[in-house]
C-alpha positions in Angstrom: -35.0 -17.0 -35.5 -32.6 -15.2 -33.2 -29.0 -15.5 -34.4 -26.4 -16.1 -31.7 -23.7 -13.5 -31.5 -20.0 -14.5 -31.9 -17.3 -14.0 -29.3 -16.0 -10.8 -30.8 -19.5 -9.3 -30.9 -20.0 -10.2 -27.3 -16.6 -8.7 -26.4 -17.5 -5.5 -28.3 -20.8 -5.2 -26.4 -18.9 -5.6 -23.1 -16.5 -2.8 -24.2 -19.4 -0.6 -25.0 -20.7 -0.9 -21.4 -17.3 0.0 -19.9 -16.3 -3.6 -19.2 -13.1 -5.0 -20.8 -13.9 -7.7 -23.4 -11.0 -9.7 -22.2 -8.6 -9.9 -19.3 -5.6 -7.7 -19.3 -3.1 -10.2 -20.6 -0.8 -7.4 -21.8 -0.4 -6.3 -18.1 -0.2 -2.6 -18.7 1.2 -0.4 -15.9 -1.6 1.2 -13.9 -1.6 5.0 -14.1 -3.8 5.2 -11.0 -2.6 5.8 -7.4 -3.8 6.8 -3.9 -4.5 10.5 -3.4 -1.1 11.0 -2.0 0.5 9.6 -5.1 1.5 6.3 -3.5 0.9 2.9 -5.1 0.4 0.6 -2.1 -0.5 0.5 1.5 -0.6 -2.0 4.4 -3.7 -3.6 5.8 -3.5 -5.9 8.8 -6.6 -8.1 9.6 -7.5 -9.8 12.8 -7.5 -7.1 15.4 -10.0 -8.9 17.5 -9.5 -7.0 20.8 -8.0 -3.8 22.1 -4.8 -5.6 23.2 -4.3 -6.7 19.6 -4.4 -3.1 18.5 -1.8 -2.2 21.1 0.4 -5.1 19.8 -0.1 -3.9 16.2 1.0 -0.3 17.0 4.0 -1.5 19.0 5.3 -3.9 16.4 4.8 -1.4 13.6 6.9 1.1 15.5 9.6 -1.4 16.2 9.8 -2.3 12.5 9.3 1.2 11.3 6.6 0.3 8.9 3.4 2.3 8.5 0.1 0.4 8.9 -2.7 2.2 7.2 -5.7 0.1 7.8 -6.8 -2.4 10.4 -9.6 -5.0 9.8 -11.1 -5.4 13.2 -13.2 -8.1 15.0 -13.3 -10.6 12.1 -15.0 -12.9 14.6 -17.7 -10.2 15.2 -17.8 -6.9 17.0 -20.5 -8.2 19.3 -17.8 -10.0 21.2 -16.4 -6.6 22.3 -18.2 -4.5 24.8 -18.9 -0.8 24.0 -16.0 0.5 26.1 -13.5 -1.8 24.3 -14.8 -0.5 20.9 -14.3 3.0 22.1 -10.7 2.2 23.2 -9.9 0.6 19.9 -11.3 3.7 18.1 -9.3 6.1 20.2 -6.0 4.3 19.8 -6.5 4.0 16.0 -7.3 7.7 15.8 -4.2 8.6 17.8 -2.0 6.4 15.6 -3.7 7.5 12.3 -4.9 4.0 11.4 -8.1 3.5 9.5 -10.5 0.9 11.0 -12.8 -1.4 9.0 -15.0 -3.2 11.5 -16.5 -6.6 10.8 -20.0 -6.6 12.3 -23.0 -9.0 12.9 -25.6 -10.2 12.4 -24.1 -12.6 9.8 -25.5 -15.5 8.0 -23.3 -18.0 9.9 -25.0 -16.8 13.1 -28.6 -17.1 12.1 -30.9 -20.2 11.8 -29.7 -20.6 8.2 -26.2 -21.3 9.3 -26.7 -25.1 8.6 -27.0 -24.2 4.9 -23.5 -22.8 4.6 -21.8 -25.4 6.8 -22.0 -28.1 4.1 -20.4 -28.3 0.6 -23.6 -27.8 -1.3 -24.8 -24.8 0.8 -21.5 -23.0 0.9 -21.6 -21.7 -2.7 -24.8 -19.8 -1.9 -22.6 -17.2 -0.1 -22.7 -15.0 3.0 -25.5 -12.7 1.9 -28.1 -11.8 4.5 -31.3 -13.9 4.9 -34.3 -11.7 5.1 -35.0 -8.2 6.3 -34.6 -9.0 10.0 -31.0 -9.9 9.6 -30.2 -6.8 7.5 -31.8 -4.7 10.3 -29.8 -6.5 13.0 -26.6 -6.0 11.0 -27.3 -2.2 10.6 -28.1 -2.0 14.3 -24.7 -3.4 15.1 -23.2 -0.9 12.7 -24.9 1.9 14.6 -23.4 0.6 17.8 -20.0 0.9 16.3 -20.7 4.3 14.8 -21.6 5.6 18.3 -18.2 4.2 19.5 -16.5 6.3 16.8 -15.9 3.7 14.1 -16.4 4.9 10.5 -15.4 1.9 8.3 -17.3 -1.4 7.8 -17.0 -4.7 5.9 -19.8 -5.5 3.5 -20.5 -8.7 1.6 -24.1 -8.4 0.4 -24.8 -6.2 -2.7 -28.4 -5.4 -1.5 -27.1 -4.3 1.9 -24.3 -2.2 0.3 -27.0 -0.4 -1.7 -29.0 0.2 1.4 -26.1 1.5 3.6 -24.8 3.7 0.8 -28.3 5.3 0.6 -28.2 5.7 4.4 -24.8 7.4 4.1 -26.1 9.7 1.3 -29.1 10.8 3.3 -27.2 11.3 6.6 -28.8 8.3 8.3 -25.2 7.2 8.7 -22.3 9.6 9.0 -21.4 10.9 5.5 -17.7 10.1 6.0 -18.5 6.3 6.6 -16.6 4.0 4.2 -17.5 0.5 3.0 -15.0 -2.2 2.1 -16.3 -5.1 0.0 -15.4 -8.5 1.5 -13.8 -11.5 -0.2 -16.9 -13.4 1.1 -18.9 -11.4 -1.4 -17.2 -13.5 -4.1 -16.7 -10.8 -6.7 -13.7 -11.2 -9.0 -14.4 -9.6 -12.4 -14.4 -6.1 -13.9 -18.2 -6.4 -14.3 -18.6 -7.1 -10.6 -16.1 -4.5 -9.6 -18.0 -1.9 -11.6 -21.2 -2.8 -9.9 -19.7 -2.5 -6.4 -18.2 0.9 -7.2 -21.6 2.1 -8.5 -23.3 0.8 -5.4 -20.9 2.8 -3.2 -18.0 0.5 -2.2 -14.9 2.4 -1.2 -12.5 -0.5 -1.8 -12.8 -4.1 -3.0 -11.3 -7.4 -1.9 -11.3 -9.8 -4.9 -11.1 -13.5 -4.3 -7.8 -14.8 -3.0 -6.5 -16.6 -6.1 -7.0 -13.7 -8.6 -4.5 -13.7 -11.5 -2.5 -10.7 -12.7 -4.5 -10.4 -16.0 -7.8 -10.4 -14.0 -6.4 -7.8 -11.6 -5.4 -5.7 -14.6 -8.9 -5.9 -16.2 -10.5 -4.9 -12.9 -8.1 -2.0 -12.5 -8.9 -0.7 -16.0 -12.6 -0.6 -15.0 -12.7 1.0 -11.5 -10.8 3.6 -9.5 -11.4 2.3 -6.0 -8.4 0.6 -4.3 -8.1 -3.2 -4.6 -7.4 -5.1 -1.4 -5.2 -8.0 -2.6 -4.1 -11.1 -0.6 -0.3 -11.4 -0.5 -0.6 -14.3 1.9 -3.8 -16.2 2.7 -4.9 -18.9 5.1 -4.5 -22.6 4.0 -8.2 -23.1 3.7 -8.3 -20.4 1.0 -5.4 -21.9 -0.9 -2.4 -20.9 1.2 -0.7 -18.7 -1.4 2.2 -16.5 -0.5 2.8 -14.1 -3.4 5.8 -12.4 -2.0 7.9 -12.2 -5.2 4.8 -11.5 -7.3 4.1 -8.5 -5.1 5.9 -5.9 -7.3 3.9 -6.9 -10.4 0.6 -6.9 -8.5 1.3 -3.3 -7.5 2.4 -2.3 -10.9 -0.7 -3.5 -12.7 -3.3 -2.9 -10.0 -2.2 0.3 -8.2 -3.6 1.6 -5.9 -3.4 -1.6 -3.8 -3.8 -2.5 -0.2 -1.6 -5.5 0.8 -3.8 -8.0 2.6 -1.8 -10.2 5.0 -3.7 -13.1 6.5 -1.7 -16.3 7.2 -2.9 -19.3 9.2 -4.8 -22.5 8.8 -8.4 -21.2 8.4 -10.4 -18.1 9.3 -12.6 -20.4 11.4 -9.6 -21.4 13.5 -7.9 -18.0 13.9 -10.9 -15.8 14.6 -12.7 -17.9 17.1 -13.6 -15.6 20.0 -12.4 -18.0 22.7 -8.8 -18.0 21.3 -6.8 -16.1 23.9 -6.0 -12.4 23.5 -2.3 -13.2 24.0 -2.3 -15.6 21.1 -3.8 -12.9 18.9 -1.2 -10.4 20.1 1.6 -12.7 18.9 -0.2 -13.4 15.7 -0.6 -9.7 14.9 3.1 -9.2 15.4 3.8 -12.0 12.9 1.6 -10.3 10.4 3.4 -7.0 10.8 6.7 -8.9 10.3 5.4 -10.3 7.0 4.4 -6.7 5.9 7.9 -5.6 6.6 9.3 -8.4 4.4 7.0 -7.4 1.6 8.1 -3.8 1.9 11.7 -5.0 1.6 11.0 -6.9 -1.6 9.2 -3.9 -3.0 12.2 -1.7 -2.2 14.6 -4.1 -3.7 12.7 -4.9 -6.9 10.5 -1.8 -7.6 11.7 1.2 -5.7 9.8 3.4 -8.1 6.5 2.1 -6.6 5.8 4.0 -3.5 4.4 3.0 -0.1 2.2 5.7 1.6 3.7 7.3 4.6 2.1 7.0 8.0 -1.4 8.6 8.3 -2.1 9.9 4.8 -4.8 12.6 4.9 -7.4 10.7 2.9 -7.7 7.9 5.5 -11.1 7.8 7.3 -10.1 7.8 10.9 -12.4 7.0 13.8 -14.3 10.0 15.2 -13.6 10.3 18.9 -14.3 13.1 21.4 
């Protein structure tokens, strides 16, 4: 008869595979950083239209804070015409901001959307349904690539494997980057290790991740962790302002994710006015400036990247 293994034996096996056997309760200081030696950077989500990018750039200059990455068209890039995608790419290139585009086709748009709109279907996740929807999703990626975009949000492990192979073989530009989405639901060192092996360039853990879990993930992978410092009410509504220095210390390199509001469904509806989004982007930049202030007061030894570090993947424009 097979004899069940005890917890310590299980943990030892995990360690043998490169996965911590327990979360990082000791909270050791991360010895990892961005290529420029900095520990944290700023990411602003919800750049739905070109005017929002203009507002982002203007507010960042007013507050003298570098914004390193913009998560664009969370409502879907198919709500932008090709010219607007090109304009966004050019402005981001000029201002040395990396773009990560959220593209379609997505599960919430296809005939299976009823499944995820109820409490029992929602836990099944946002992964693509069938080959057709993967092909549609890649087709929209190609449209953005043609407009100059080189960064994309991914939330399906199978699709990540596919586009990583496309990148390796030159079917996609070799400089293309992939950010793992919170909607992929990964929040463990085992999951993070898988994503890194599949080709993810950064990872967004779930929004309520603890410091020990962040520490265990950081000990396992080298890719940046994109961590919510403030999150919409529907995701829990946390605002971790005074925990920010510890998050950076144990999880460096970290992107600050700043996403206040009621719910993503509310704030990223495409029929919400551009002007409303402009003002909302300015509010997010203000929160970023407050987080920087807290970092400088509490942990001045932890460094924020300057504007436009050389390792950013900027849009490619003529």
